[in-house]
N, CA, C and O atoms as CSV, one atom per row, in Angstrom:
chain,resi,resn,atom,element,x,y,z
A,1,MET,N,N,1.167,-1.393,0.271
A,1,MET,CA,C,0.342,0.075,0.092
A,1,MET,C,C,0.839,0.820,-0.157
A,1,MET,O,O,1.955,0.970,0.341
A,2,ASN,N,N,0.424,1.583,-0.911
A,2,ASN,CA,C,1.527,3.159,-1.270
A,2,ASN,C,C,0.572,4.537,-0.407
A,2,ASN,O,O,-0.461,5.036,-0.853
A,3,LEU,N,N,1.020,4.790,0.443
A,3,LEU,CA,C,0.169,5.946,0.932
A,3,LEU,C,C,0.534,7.618,0.204
A,3,LEU,O,O,1.453,8.435,0.259
A,4,ASN,N,N,-0.102,7.558,-0.115
A,4,ASN,CA,C,0.066,8.836,-1.202
A,4,ASN,C,C,-1.398,9.542,-1.761
A,4,ASN,O,O,-1.821,10.596,-2.235
A,5,ASP,N,N,-1.843,8.206,-1.361
A,5,ASP,CA,C,-3.968,9.347,-1.650
A,5,ASP,C,C,-4.330,10.011,-0.107
A,5,ASP,O,O,-5.271,9.439,0.443
A,6,PHE,N,N,-3.785,11.007,0.574
A,6,PHE,CA,C,-4.500,10.601,1.798
A,6,PHE,C,C,-4.039,12.194,2.047
A,6,PHE,O,O,-3.306,12.694,1.195
A,7,THR,N,N,-4.391,12.880,3.026
A,7,THR,CA,C,-4.960,14.636,3.157
A,7,THR,C,C,-4.068,14.369,5.111
A,7,THR,O,O,-4.217,13.511,5.981
A,8,ILE,N,N,-3.475,15.232,5.033
A,8,ILE,CA,C,-2.942,15.783,6.750
A,8,ILE,C,C,-3.770,17.035,6.633
A,8,ILE,O,O,-3.933,17.840,5.715
A,9,ILE,N,N,-4.446,16.899,8.393
A,9,ILE,CA,C,-5.581,17.695,8.730
A,9,ILE,C,C,-5.419,17.974,10.329
A,9,ILE,O,O,-6.275,17.378,10.983
A,10,ASN,N,N,-4.325,18.904,11.250
A,10,ASN,CA,C,-3.694,18.659,12.557
A,10,ASN,C,C,-3.496,17.376,12.689
A,10,ASN,O,O,-4.305,16.784,13.404
A,11,HIS,N,N,-2.565,16.712,12.155
A,11,HIS,CA,C,-1.758,16.184,12.410
A,11,HIS,C,C,-2.618,14.354,12.706
A,11,HIS,O,O,-2.507,13.418,13.498
A,12,GLN,N,N,-3.431,14.718,11.504
A,12,GLN,CA,C,-4.549,13.379,11.803
A,12,GLN,C,C,-4.625,12.665,10.007
A,12,GLN,O,O,-5.329,13.032,9.066
A,13,ILE,N,N,-4.014,12.003,10.055
A,13,ILE,CA,C,-4.308,11.295,8.200
A,13,ILE,C,C,-5.761,10.939,7.905
A,13,ILE,O,O,-6.376,10.036,8.474
A,14,SER,N,N,-6.268,11.776,6.918
A,14,SER,CA,C,-7.506,10.850,6.344
A,14,SER,C,C,-6.890,9.946,5.022
A,14,SER,O,O,-5.901,10.467,4.506
A,15,PHE,N,N,-7.308,8.774,4.464
A,15,PHE,CA,C,-7.026,8.541,3.942
A,15,PHE,C,C,-8.546,8.931,2.431
A,15,PHE,O,O,-9.742,8.931,2.723
A,16,ASN,N,N,-8.160,9.130,1.373
A,16,ASN,CA,C,-9.630,8.901,0.393
A,16,ASN,C,C,-9.952,7.691,0.312
A,16,ASN,O,O,-10.055,7.121,-0.774
A,17,ASN,N,N,-10.068,7.371,0.946
A,17,ASN,CA,C,-10.595,5.518,0.317
A,17,ASN,C,C,-11.387,4.923,1.830
A,17,ASN,O,O,-10.661,4.418,2.687
A,18,PRO,N,N,-12.898,5.025,2.071
A,18,PRO,CA,C,-13.142,4.434,2.991
A,18,PRO,C,C,-12.941,2.939,3.558
A,18,PRO,O,O,-13.419,2.476,4.593
A,19,TYR,N,N,-12.298,2.448,2.829
A,19,TYR,CA,C,-11.677,0.892,3.109
A,19,TYR,C,C,-10.812,0.967,4.060
A,19,TYR,O,O,-10.475,-0.066,4.638
A,20,TYR,N,N,-10.321,2.101,4.387
A,20,TYR,CA,C,-8.864,2.183,5.315
A,20,TYR,C,C,-9.526,2.832,6.698
A,20,TYR,O,O,-8.731,2.994,7.624
A,21,VAL,N,N,-10.636,3.141,6.876
A,21,VAL,CA,C,-11.282,4.035,7.897
A,21,VAL,C,C,-11.121,3.323,9.436
A,21,VAL,O,O,-11.330,3.796,10.553
A,22,LYS,N,N,-10.792,2.370,9.127
A,22,LYS,CA,C,-9.826,1.516,10.878
A,22,LYS,C,C,-7.698,1.666,10.508
A,22,LYS,O,O,-6.644,1.627,11.142
A,23,LEU,N,N,-8.004,1.774,9.624
A,23,LEU,CA,C,-6.287,2.220,9.683
A,23,LEU,C,C,-6.254,3.165,9.935
A,23,LEU,O,O,-5.575,3.541,10.890
A,24,GLU,N,N,-6.848,3.844,9.323
A,24,GLU,CA,C,-6.695,5.686,10.015
A,24,GLU,C,C,-7.151,5.728,11.423
A,24,GLU,O,O,-6.593,6.559,12.140
A,25,ASN,N,N,-8.051,4.994,11.935
A,25,ASN,CA,C,-7.828,5.389,13.455
A,25,ASN,C,C,-7.192,4.457,14.331
A,25,ASN,O,O,-7.234,4.567,15.557
A,26,LEU,N,N,-6.436,3.278,13.545
A,26,LEU,CA,C,-4.600,3.090,14.637
A,26,LEU,C,C,-3.931,3.624,14.184
A,26,LEU,O,O,-2.799,3.143,14.250
A,27,LEU,N,N,-4.057,4.847,13.474
A,27,LEU,CA,C,-2.223,5.474,12.766
A,27,LEU,C,C,-2.913,7.058,14.186
A,27,LEU,O,O,-2.329,7.453,15.195
A,28,ASN,N,N,-3.800,7.364,13.805
A,28,ASN,CA,C,-4.669,8.301,14.345
A,28,ASN,C,C,-4.082,8.594,15.920
A,28,ASN,O,O,-3.268,9.437,16.296
A,29,ASN,N,N,-4.721,7.701,16.577
A,29,ASN,CA,C,-4.937,7.070,18.160
A,29,ASN,C,C,-4.378,6.715,18.493
A,29,ASN,O,O,-3.969,7.274,19.512
A,30,ASP,N,N,-3.498,5.065,17.981
A,30,ASP,CA,C,-2.409,4.589,18.814
A,30,ASP,C,C,-1.707,5.069,18.629
A,30,ASP,O,O,-1.111,5.630,19.549
A,31,PHE,N,N,-1.157,5.224,16.925
A,31,PHE,CA,C,0.716,5.097,16.136
A,31,PHE,C,C,0.872,6.395,15.711
A,31,PHE,O,O,1.424,6.672,14.647
A,32,ARG,N,N,0.426,7.201,16.465
A,32,ARG,CA,C,0.532,9.097,16.457
A,32,ARG,C,C,2.031,9.548,17.023
A,32,ARG,O,O,2.502,10.685,17.029
A,33,THR,N,N,2.593,8.405,17.463
A,33,THR,CA,C,4.248,9.316,17.219
A,33,THR,C,C,5.139,8.433,16.909
A,33,THR,O,O,4.792,7.269,16.706
A,34,VAL,N,N,6.328,8.788,16.825
A,34,VAL,CA,C,7.080,8.827,16.100
A,34,VAL,C,C,7.489,7.368,17.277
A,34,VAL,O,O,7.065,6.264,16.935
A,35,PRO,N,N,8.248,7.476,18.514
A,35,PRO,CA,C,8.778,6.620,19.286
A,35,PRO,C,C,7.692,5.024,19.640
A,35,PRO,O,O,7.879,3.902,20.109
A,36,ILE,N,N,6.670,5.735,19.132
A,36,ILE,CA,C,5.148,4.023,19.172
A,36,ILE,C,C,5.485,3.624,18.213
A,36,ILE,O,O,5.443,2.395,18.263
A,37,VAL,N,N,5.928,4.083,17.004
A,37,VAL,CA,C,5.425,3.871,15.666
A,37,VAL,C,C,7.118,2.899,15.413
A,37,VAL,O,O,7.057,1.805,14.851
A,38,ASP,N,N,8.128,3.301,15.758
A,38,ASP,CA,C,9.119,2.892,16.364
A,38,ASP,C,C,9.652,1.132,17.006
A,38,ASP,O,O,10.458,0.222,16.818
A,39,GLY,N,N,8.534,1.556,17.822
A,39,GLY,CA,C,8.858,0.316,19.018
A,39,GLY,C,C,7.984,-0.680,18.394
A,39,GLY,O,O,8.646,-1.683,18.127
A,40,TYR,N,N,6.602,-0.810,18.015
A,40,TYR,CA,C,6.063,-1.926,16.836
A,40,TYR,C,C,6.984,-1.981,15.699
A,40,TYR,O,O,7.515,-3.081,15.540
A,41,LEU,N,N,7.220,-1.297,15.084
A,41,LEU,CA,C,8.456,-1.406,13.804
A,41,LEU,C,C,9.125,-2.914,14.095
A,41,LEU,O,O,8.890,-4.107,13.902
A,42,ILE,N,N,10.625,-1.581,14.995
A,42,ILE,CA,C,11.521,-2.660,15.993
A,42,ILE,C,C,10.701,-4.139,15.367
A,42,ILE,O,O,10.976,-4.555,14.242
A,43,ASP,N,N,9.606,-4.888,16.322
A,43,ASP,CA,C,9.403,-6.078,16.890
A,43,ASP,C,C,9.090,-6.784,15.563
A,43,ASP,O,O,9.363,-7.944,15.253
A,44,LEU,N,N,8.207,-5.463,14.553
A,44,LEU,CA,C,7.676,-6.506,13.614
A,44,LEU,C,C,8.449,-6.706,12.750
A,44,LEU,O,O,8.278,-7.700,12.044
A,45,VAL,N,N,9.340,-6.002,12.559
A,45,VAL,CA,C,10.361,-6.062,11.539
A,45,VAL,C,C,11.356,-7.279,12.067
A,45,VAL,O,O,11.994,-7.949,11.256
A,46,TYR,N,N,11.416,-7.453,13.156
A,46,TYR,CA,C,12.351,-8.670,13.769
A,46,TYR,C,C,11.667,-10.039,13.011
A,46,TYR,O,O,12.176,-10.758,12.152
A,47,LEU,N,N,10.161,-10.140,13.730
A,47,LEU,CA,C,9.624,-10.892,13.520
A,47,LEU,C,C,9.312,-11.372,11.930
A,47,LEU,O,O,9.222,-12.410,11.274
A,48,ASN,N,N,9.229,-10.194,11.792
A,48,ASN,CA,C,9.539,-10.903,9.977
A,48,ASN,C,C,10.569,-11.474,9.550
A,48,ASN,O,O,10.718,-12.582,9.034
A,49,ASP,N,N,11.181,-10.776,9.755
A,49,ASP,CA,C,12.587,-11.388,9.422
A,49,ASP,C,C,13.553,-12.452,9.550
A,49,ASP,O,O,14.514,-12.787,8.858
A,50,HIS,N,N,12.792,-13.122,11.157
A,50,HIS,CA,C,13.237,-14.140,11.695
A,50,HIS,C,C,11.894,-15.152,11.968
A,50,HIS,O,O,11.848,-15.799,13.015
A,51,TRP,N,N,10.786,-15.249,10.941
A,51,TRP,CA,C,9.797,-15.612,10.936
A,51,TRP,C,C,9.783,-17.326,10.817
A,51,TRP,O,O,8.722,-17.906,11.051
A,52,GLU,N,N,10.737,-17.937,10.524
A,52,GLU,CA,C,11.269,-19.497,10.830
A,52,GLU,C,C,11.168,-19.803,12.228
A,52,GLU,O,O,10.444,-20.675,12.708
A,53,ASP,N,N,12.047,-18.927,12.940
A,53,ASP,CA,C,12.766,-19.014,14.144
A,53,ASP,C,C,11.385,-19.308,15.081
A,53,ASP,O,O,10.987,-18.369,15.770
A,54,ILE,N,N,10.642,-20.596,15.122
A,54,ILE,CA,C,9.906,-20.914,16.071
A,54,ILE,C,C,10.186,-20.081,17.809
A,54,ILE,O,O,9.240,-19.486,18.326
A,55,ALA,N,N,11.452,-20.156,18.472
A,55,ALA,CA,C,11.200,-19.652,19.379
A,55,ALA,C,C,11.172,-18.269,19.065
A,55,ALA,O,O,10.151,-17.719,19.477
A,56,ALA,N,N,12.021,-17.488,18.429
A,56,ALA,CA,C,11.646,-16.052,18.105
A,56,ALA,C,C,10.163,-15.546,18.160
A,56,ALA,O,O,9.785,-14.471,18.626
A,57,ARG,N,N,9.556,-16.326,17.710
A,57,ARG,CA,C,8.014,-16.094,17.001
A,57,ARG,C,C,7.156,-16.540,18.458
A,57,ARG,O,O,6.276,-15.705,18.670
A,58,GLU,N,N,7.177,-17.306,19.192
A,58,GLU,CA,C,7.233,-17.619,20.334
A,58,GLU,C,C,7.342,-16.795,21.383
A,58,GLU,O,O,6.385,-16.786,22.156
A,59,ALA,N,N,8.791,-15.691,21.754
A,59,ALA,CA,C,8.252,-15.069,22.531
A,59,ALA,C,C,8.207,-13.329,21.863
A,59,ALA,O,O,8.663,-12.364,22.476
A,60,PHE,N,N,7.438,-13.252,20.267
A,60,PHE,CA,C,6.774,-11.983,19.950
A,60,PHE,C,C,5.450,-12.727,20.780
A,60,PHE,O,O,5.070,-12.125,21.784
A,61,ILE,N,N,4.948,-13.615,20.525
A,61,ILE,CA,C,3.579,-13.595,20.465
A,61,ILE,C,C,3.138,-13.645,21.823
A,61,ILE,O,O,2.157,-12.931,22.033
A,62,GLU,N,N,3.660,-14.402,22.999
A,62,GLU,CA,C,4.136,-14.138,24.591
A,62,GLU,C,C,3.932,-12.887,24.715
A,62,GLU,O,O,2.900,-12.442,25.216
A,63,LYS,N,N,4.915,-12.141,24.261
A,63,LYS,CA,C,5.319,-10.584,24.362
A,63,LYS,C,C,3.679,-9.199,24.346
A,63,LYS,O,O,3.270,-8.199,24.935
A,64,GLU,N,N,3.300,-10.219,23.130
A,64,GLU,CA,C,2.249,-9.165,22.497
A,64,GLU,C,C,0.902,-9.629,23.359
A,64,GLU,O,O,0.223,-8.639,23.631
A,65,GLY,N,N,0.316,-10.915,23.878
A,65,GLY,CA,C,-0.791,-11.234,24.378
A,65,GLY,C,C,-1.218,-12.684,23.871
A,65,GLY,O,O,-2.229,-13.363,24.050
A,66,GLY,N,N,-0.110,-12.865,23.212
A,66,GLY,CA,C,-0.914,-14.892,23.204
A,66,GLY,C,C,-1.624,-15.124,21.113
A,66,GLY,O,O,-1.565,-14.390,20.126
A,67,TYR,N,N,-2.168,-16.438,21.357
A,67,TYR,CA,C,-2.984,-16.455,20.046
A,67,TYR,C,C,-4.403,-15.751,20.283
A,67,TYR,O,O,-4.743,-15.368,21.403
A,68,TRP,N,N,-4.934,-15.657,19.530
A,68,TRP,CA,C,-6.923,-14.941,19.245
A,68,TRP,C,C,-7.474,-15.883,20.173
A,68,TRP,O,O,-6.645,-16.792,20.221
A,69,ASP,N,N,-8.371,-16.137,20.890
A,69,ASP,CA,C,-9.181,-16.672,21.325
A,69,ASP,C,C,-10.171,-17.005,20.602
A,69,ASP,O,O,-10.611,-16.040,19.977
A,70,TRP,N,N,-10.911,-18.318,20.352
A,70,TRP,CA,C,-11.587,-18.817,19.638
A,70,TRP,C,C,-12.974,-18.243,19.786
A,70,TRP,O,O,-13.748,-18.597,18.896
A,71,LYS,N,N,-13.545,-17.304,20.858
A,71,LYS,CA,C,-14.607,-16.483,21.127
A,71,LYS,C,C,-14.290,-15.104,20.312
A,71,LYS,O,O,-15.353,-14.524,20.531
A,72,ASP,N,N,-13.851,-14.582,19.854
A,72,ASP,CA,C,-13.123,-13.401,19.242
A,72,ASP,C,C,-12.749,-14.428,17.551
A,72,ASP,O,O,-12.803,-13.669,16.583
A,73,LEU,N,N,-12.673,-14.766,17.462
A,73,LEU,CA,C,-12.195,-15.284,15.633
A,73,LEU,C,C,-13.660,-15.603,15.033
A,73,LEU,O,O,-13.778,-15.538,13.809
A,74,LEU,N,N,-14.909,-15.982,15.907
A,74,LEU,CA,C,-16.300,-16.570,16.029
A,74,LEU,C,C,-16.477,-15.318,16.193
A,74,LEU,O,O,-15.289,-14.999,16.165
A,75,GLU,N,N,-16.900,-14.570,16.309
A,75,GLU,CA,C,-17.470,-12.666,16.405
A,75,GLU,C,C,-16.599,-12.260,15.923
A,75,GLU,O,O,-16.006,-11.766,16.883
A,76,PHE,N,N,-15.777,-12.001,14.735
A,76,PHE,CA,C,-15.233,-11.742,13.869
A,76,PHE,C,C,-15.283,-12.488,12.437
A,76,PHE,O,O,-15.223,-11.925,11.344
A,77,LYS,N,N,-15.378,-13.574,12.623
A,77,LYS,CA,C,-15.879,-14.322,11.529
A,77,LYS,C,C,-14.741,-14.758,10.828
A,77,LYS,O,O,-14.786,-14.821,9.600
A,78,VAL,N,N,-13.762,-15.055,11.426
A,78,VAL,CA,C,-12.119,-15.365,11.362
A,78,VAL,C,C,-12.197,-17.185,11.483
A,78,VAL,O,O,-12.840,-17.873,12.276
A,79,THR,N,N,-11.416,-17.532,10.537
A,79,THR,CA,C,-11.019,-18.907,11.010
A,79,THR,C,C,-9.076,-18.722,10.553
A,79,THR,O,O,-8.491,-17.908,9.839
A,80,GLY,N,N,-8.546,-20.010,11.445
A,80,GLY,CA,C,-6.746,-20.384,11.320
A,80,GLY,C,C,-6.411,-20.068,12.875
A,80,GLY,O,O,-6.949,-20.246,13.968
A,81,ASN,N,N,-5.422,-19.596,12.445
A,81,ASN,CA,C,-4.443,-19.668,13.682
A,81,ASN,C,C,-3.067,-18.449,13.485
A,81,ASN,O,O,-1.903,-18.318,13.105
A,82,TRP,N,N,-4.536,-17.570,14.213
A,82,TRP,CA,C,-3.879,-16.147,14.617
A,82,TRP,C,C,-3.331,-15.732,15.824
A,82,TRP,O,O,-3.747,-16.343,16.809
A,83,PHE,N,N,-2.181,-14.507,16.089
A,83,PHE,CA,C,-1.876,-14.206,17.287
A,83,PHE,C,C,-1.916,-13.128,17.248
A,83,PHE,O,O,-2.050,-12.420,16.250
A,84,THR,N,N,-1.731,-12.619,19.056
A,84,THR,CA,C,-2.560,-10.701,18.452
A,84,THR,C,C,-0.800,-10.248,18.419
A,84,THR,O,O,-0.038,-10.728,19.259
A,85,CYS,N,N,-0.502,-9.660,17.768
A,85,CYS,CA,C,-0.027,-8.212,17.082
A,85,CYS,C,C,0.047,-6.923,18.004
A,85,CYS,O,O,1.107,-6.300,17.970
A,86,PHE,N,N,-1.029,-6.433,18.873
A,86,PHE,CA,C,-0.706,-5.684,19.117
A,86,PHE,C,C,-2.343,-5.582,19.632
A,86,PHE,O,O,-3.199,-6.110,18.923
A,87,ARG,N,N,-2.740,-4.876,20.905
A,87,ARG,CA,C,-4.104,-4.803,21.762
A,87,ARG,C,C,-4.396,-3.630,22.209
A,87,ARG,O,O,-4.125,-3.509,23.403
A,88,PHE,N,N,-5.021,-2.351,21.523
A,88,PHE,CA,C,-5.502,-1.071,22.477
A,88,PHE,C,C,-7.350,-1.637,23.052
A,88,PHE,O,O,-8.049,-2.646,22.955
A,89,VAL,N,N,-7.417,-0.735,23.438
A,89,VAL,CA,C,-8.848,-1.550,24.166
A,89,VAL,C,C,-9.958,-1.163,23.080
A,89,VAL,O,O,-11.015,-1.554,23.577
A,90,ASP,N,N,-10.130,-0.792,22.286
A,90,ASP,CA,C,-11.409,-0.678,21.050
A,90,ASP,C,C,-10.953,-1.598,20.135
A,90,ASP,O,O,-11.882,-2.223,19.625
A,91,LEU,N,N,-9.228,-2.089,19.512
A,91,LEU,CA,C,-8.789,-2.161,18.186
A,91,LEU,C,C,-7.934,-2.987,19.116
A,91,LEU,O,O,-7.552,-2.784,20.268
A,92,GLY,N,N,-7.715,-4.166,18.109
A,92,GLY,CA,C,-6.650,-5.432,17.571
A,92,GLY,C,C,-6.300,-5.600,16.387
A,92,GLY,O,O,-6.974,-5.985,15.431
A,93,GLY,N,N,-4.721,-5.170,16.470
A,93,GLY,CA,C,-4.121,-6.212,15.387
A,93,GLY,C,C,-3.734,-7.531,15.484
A,93,GLY,O,O,-3.040,-7.926,16.421
A,94,TYR,N,N,-4.234,-8.450,14.341
A,94,TYR,CA,C,-3.674,-9.935,14.376
A,94,TYR,C,C,-2.482,-10.477,13.019
A,94,TYR,O,O,-2.144,-10.020,11.927
A,95,ILE,N,N,-2.180,-11.536,13.742
A,95,ILE,CA,C,-1.255,-12.267,11.990
A,95,ILE,C,C,-1.407,-13.700,12.541
A,95,ILE,O,O,-1.209,-14.193,13.651
A,96,ASN,N,N,-1.797,-14.149,11.453
A,96,ASN,CA,C,-1.707,-15.569,11.190
A,96,ASN,C,C,-0.948,-16.052,10.677
A,96,ASN,O,O,-0.378,-15.834,9.607
A,97,MET,N,N,-0.791,-17.439,12.089
A,97,MET,CA,C,0.727,-17.874,11.350
A,97,MET,C,C,0.937,-18.877,9.941
A,97,MET,O,O,1.954,-19.389,9.473
A,98,ASP,N,N,-0.060,-18.900,9.633
A,98,ASP,CA,C,0.293,-19.444,8.580
A,98,ASP,C,C,0.354,-19.152,7.542
A,98,ASP,O,O,0.985,-19.829,6.730
A,99,THR,N,N,-0.351,-17.927,7.184
A,99,THR,CA,C,-0.913,-17.102,5.556
A,99,THR,C,C,0.105,-15.832,5.988
A,99,THR,O,O,-0.013,-14.804,5.322
A,100,LYS,N,N,1.354,-15.865,7.352
A,100,LYS,CA,C,1.214,-14.551,7.091
A,100,LYS,C,C,0.614,-12.791,7.287
A,100,LYS,O,O,1.214,-11.768,7.620
A,101,THR,N,N,-0.902,-13.065,6.885
A,101,THR,CA,C,-1.522,-12.117,6.965
A,101,THR,C,C,-2.250,-10.839,8.010
A,101,THR,O,O,-3.336,-11.194,8.468
A,102,PHE,N,N,-1.859,-9.618,8.377
A,102,PHE,CA,C,-2.160,-9.138,9.266
A,102,PHE,C,C,-3.701,-8.242,8.873
A,102,PHE,O,O,-4.140,-7.659,7.882
A,103,TYR,N,N,-4.235,-8.561,10.424
A,103,TYR,CA,C,-5.397,-8.419,10.437
A,103,TYR,C,C,-6.138,-7.134,11.341
A,103,TYR,O,O,-6.289,-7.372,12.539
A,104,LEU,N,N,-6.540,-5.977,10.901
A,104,LEU,CA,C,-6.974,-4.734,11.981
A,104,LEU,C,C,-8.970,-4.956,11.743
A,104,LEU,O,O,-9.782,-5.133,10.835
A,105,GLU,N,N,-8.921,-4.772,13.416
A,105,GLU,CA,C,-10.698,-4.832,13.440
A,105,GLU,C,C,-10.514,-3.724,14.827
A,105,GLU,O,O,-9.514,-3.490,15.505
A,106,ASN,N,N,-11.838,-3.205,14.910
A,106,ASN,CA,C,-11.783,-1.984,15.716
A,106,ASN,C,C,-13.272,-2.254,16.291
A,106,ASN,O,O,-14.103,-1.650,15.613
A,107,SER,N,N,-13.801,-2.949,17.290
A,107,SER,CA,C,-15.263,-2.487,17.918
A,107,SER,C,C,-16.204,-1.813,18.147
A,107,SER,O,O,-17.325,-2.059,18.592
A,108,LEU,N,N,-15.353,-0.306,17.592
A,108,LEU,CA,C,-15.745,0.816,17.871
A,108,LEU,C,C,-16.163,1.226,16.509
A,108,LEU,O,O,-17.000,2.119,16.371
A,109,LEU,N,N,-15.599,0.593,15.446
A,109,LEU,CA,C,-16.120,0.899,14.118
A,109,LEU,C,C,-16.728,-0.400,13.493
A,109,LEU,O,O,-16.469,-0.556,12.300
A,110,PRO,N,N,-17.571,-1.457,14.158
A,110,PRO,CA,C,-17.928,-2.827,13.277
A,110,PRO,C,C,-18.512,-2.375,12.040
A,110,PRO,O,O,-17.518,-1.803,11.591
A,111,ASN,N,N,-19.105,-2.268,11.454
A,111,ASN,CA,C,-19.775,-1.636,10.542
A,111,ASN,C,C,-18.475,-1.798,8.906
A,111,ASN,O,O,-18.306,-2.387,7.838
A,112,GLU,N,N,-17.905,-0.787,9.818
A,112,GLU,CA,C,-16.725,-0.754,8.070
A,112,GLU,C,C,-15.548,-1.721,8.101
A,112,GLU,O,O,-15.222,-2.305,9.135
A,113,PRO,N,N,-14.871,-1.884,6.841
A,113,PRO,CA,C,-14.194,-3.376,6.807
A,113,PRO,C,C,-13.598,-2.790,7.445
A,113,PRO,O,O,-13.416,-1.692,7.971
A,114,ILE,N,N,-12.897,-4.948,7.169
A,114,ILE,CA,C,-11.637,-5.084,8.245
A,114,ILE,C,C,-10.216,-4.905,7.114
A,114,ILE,O,O,-10.034,-5.243,5.944
A,115,VAL,N,N,-9.561,-4.357,7.917
A,115,VAL,CA,C,-8.724,-4.338,7.070
A,115,VAL,C,C,-7.795,-5.611,6.675
A,115,VAL,O,O,-7.610,-6.086,7.795
A,116,GLU,N,N,-7.263,-6.256,5.985
A,116,GLU,CA,C,-6.026,-7.042,5.463
A,116,GLU,C,C,-5.710,-6.757,4.964
A,116,GLU,O,O,-6.104,-5.915,4.157
A,117,MET,N,N,-3.888,-7.702,5.176
A,117,MET,CA,C,-3.148,-6.982,4.142
A,117,MET,C,C,-1.795,-8.427,4.514
A,117,MET,O,O,-2.101,-9.462,5.107
A,118,PRO,N,N,-0.632,-8.176,4.092
A,118,PRO,CA,C,0.453,-8.966,3.949
A,118,PRO,C,C,1.239,-8.765,4.939
A,118,PRO,O,O,1.865,-7.730,4.710
A,119,VAL,N,N,1.692,-9.456,6.446
A,119,VAL,CA,C,2.781,-8.193,7.269
A,119,VAL,C,C,3.411,-7.655,6.770
A,119,VAL,O,O,3.486,-6.680,7.517
A,120,GLU,N,N,4.147,-7.419,5.838
A,120,GLU,CA,C,5.345,-7.029,5.211
A,120,GLU,C,C,4.610,-5.728,4.044
A,120,GLU,O,O,5.335,-4.969,3.401
A,121,GLU,N,N,2.807,-5.693,3.955
A,121,GLU,CA,C,2.809,-4.571,3.403
A,121,GLU,C,C,2.379,-3.663,5.140
A,121,GLU,O,O,2.890,-2.562,5.345
A,122,PHE,N,N,1.632,-4.169,5.988
A,122,PHE,CA,C,1.975,-3.101,7.520
A,122,PHE,C,C,2.941,-3.060,7.660
A,122,PHE,O,O,3.068,-1.843,7.790
A,123,ILE,N,N,3.690,-3.370,7.737
A,123,ILE,CA,C,5.150,-2.721,8.232
A,123,ILE,C,C,6.138,-1.503,6.916
A,123,ILE,O,O,7.050,-0.692,7.082
A,124,ASP,N,N,5.563,-1.834,6.013
A,124,ASP,CA,C,5.581,-0.616,4.982
A,124,ASP,C,C,5.092,0.361,5.167
A,124,ASP,O,O,5.671,1.446,5.121
A,125,VAL,N,N,3.359,0.094,5.534
A,125,VAL,CA,C,2.467,1.416,6.069
A,125,VAL,C,C,3.249,1.852,7.206
A,125,VAL,O,O,3.540,3.041,7.337
A,126,LEU,N,N,3.591,1.012,7.994
A,126,LEU,CA,C,4.219,1.828,9.202
A,126,LEU,C,C,5.731,2.498,8.998
A,126,LEU,O,O,6.334,3.133,9.863
A,127,GLN,N,N,6.070,2.287,8.022
A,127,GLN,CA,C,7.270,2.946,7.460
A,127,GLN,C,C,7.159,3.659,7.139
A,127,GLN,O,O,8.009,4.507,7.410
A,128,GLN,N,N,6.304,3.949,6.471
A,128,GLN,CA,C,5.817,5.135,5.376
A,128,GLN,C,C,5.629,6.390,6.797
A,128,GLN,O,O,6.287,7.393,7.072
A,129,TRP,N,N,4.532,5.807,7.396
A,129,TRP,CA,C,3.301,6.626,8.414
A,129,TRP,C,C,4.823,7.640,8.978
A,129,TRP,O,O,4.943,8.845,8.758
A,130,LYS,N,N,5.945,6.691,9.796
A,130,LYS,CA,C,7.076,7.115,10.516
A,130,LYS,C,C,7.608,8.307,9.791
A,130,LYS,O,O,8.024,9.198,10.531
A,131,GLN,N,N,7.682,8.507,8.574
A,131,GLN,CA,C,8.300,9.531,7.546
A,131,GLN,C,C,6.800,10.743,7.573
A,131,GLN,O,O,6.995,11.943,7.766
A,132,ILE,N,N,5.992,10.416,7.446
A,132,ILE,CA,C,4.643,11.427,7.637
A,132,ILE,C,C,4.765,12.510,8.525
A,132,ILE,O,O,4.462,13.693,8.368
A,133,LEU,N,N,5.500,11.627,9.951
A,133,LEU,CA,C,4.975,12.061,11.427
A,133,LEU,C,C,6.489,12.287,11.252
A,133,LEU,O,O,6.740,12.677,12.392
A,134,LEU,N,N,7.535,12.306,10.677
A,134,LEU,CA,C,8.227,13.240,10.648
A,134,LEU,C,C,8.349,14.426,10.057
A,134,LEU,O,O,9.283,15.208,10.232
A,135,THR,N,N,7.721,14.531,9.582
A,135,THR,CA,C,7.949,15.586,8.172
A,135,THR,C,C,7.108,16.468,8.157
A,135,THR,O,O,7.192,17.501,7.492
A,136,SER,N,N,5.924,16.064,9.116
A,136,SER,CA,C,4.450,17.360,9.418
A,136,SER,C,C,4.602,17.626,10.462
A,136,SER,O,O,3.850,18.433,11.010
């Protein structure tokens, strides 16, 4: 995803695509500073680079909150082997162990589309967001 079709107003990003409203919410509210973005980027890049290292992956999973429980999987109509990437009060980011797919849900925006993308693409979004934060 190339972050080139957006506007910034009062340090808030707005994509010109309603599909990404949950991503906007994440970036504007929970990932609004460079140190926060850096912290997650460091962990995600390390996880991605060492995906086949089961001990490294398990350490990440335990640090970030474990596996996605079956009740939430049913609620969001998701199947598979997912683990928590991050969890905030109203939203969560999860990664599928088998497909390396990132999934973003937000309980405050239940009628908006779920955001799904490869982990590498989510890392790229965070790297671009960091640059936007540094230059705005």
